[in-house]
N, C-alpha and C positions, 0 to 999 in steps of 0.2 A: 225653481223660479222660472216663470214664463219669460220668453224673449222680450215681450213688450214691457214687462216689469223691469228687466235688466236694463233696457235702453232708457226707460223713464228715470230710473234711479241713478244711472250713470250720469245722464245729462243734468239732472237736478243737483247731484253732489258736486259736479264740476262748477256749476253756476254758484252754488252756495259757498264753495271753497274760495272762488275768486272774490265774491262779495266780502267774505270774512277777512281775506287777506288785504283787500283794499281798505278796510276799516281798522286794520291792526294798528297799534300804536307806532310801530316802526315806520309805517307808511304815512300815517296822518301827521307825524311830526317831522317829515322830511319833504323834499321836493320830488320824491320818486312817485311814479304812477304805475299801476298795474292795469293793463289793457287801456292805454291812454287814448283819448279821443283825438282823432285827426293829427295833423302834423304841425299846425300853427297855433298861435295863441287863441284866435277867434274861430277856429275851425271846429264845427260841431259834428263832423262826419265820423261815423263809426263803421268800420269795415267788418263784414261777417267773417267768422272763422269756421273751419270744418272740424268736427269731431269725427274721427275715423274709427270704425269698428271692424274688427276681423274676428269673427266668432265661429267656433266649431260647435255644431249642434248635433247631438246624437239621439237616436231613437232606438229603444230596445224593446223587444217583445219576446215572450217565452211561453212555455206550456204551463208552468206552475205559478205564474205571476201576472199581474195586470200590466207589467212593463213600466216604462217611464221615459221621460224626456229630460235631458239635461243640457246645460250650457257650460262649456268648458273654456275658461279664460286663463291662459298661461298655466301656472301650476295649481290654480284654484279651481275646484269643480263645484258648480252650482247646479242643483237639480236633484232628481231622485231616480233610482233605478231599482227594479225588483230582482230577487234572486230566483234563478231558474236552472234546472238541469239542462234544458235545451233552449237556447235563445238565438235570436237573430238581431244583430246590431247593424245600424246604418248611421254613417257619419257624413255630414255635409258641412262645408265651410260657407259662411255668409260674410261678404265684405260689402260695406256701404259707408257712406259719409253723410252726416247731418249738418247742414249749414246752420250756424247759431250766431246771433248777435249777443256777444258776451256783455255783461254789465260794464259800461265804460266809466272811466274816471278822468276828470279834467286834470290837465297838467298844471301843477302849482309852480309859479315862477317866483324866484327870490326877488325881493324888492331891492333895487339898487339906488 
């Protein structure tokens, strides 16, 4: 998996997960809100959030293979690497944050 694919899919899955949670029966039948809009009843402001990434990227090259590039996230390894009798590995860490406006949900107030 290429780095740009990993970032794209991660952000897409976060937004999809939030949207699905906001539309879940437990939320829609209550006064709860996930990522509520603003602080007051008529406040339409939505603050952006940061999705932070801390990725270890490795590159491997060898004499008997084309090599490969992988993204290592926690205990899960994404990517490919070739087998070689003699190889050179290089690992770099990439840290960055992406500001995102998450899908906002109006706060439902109980009627008194």
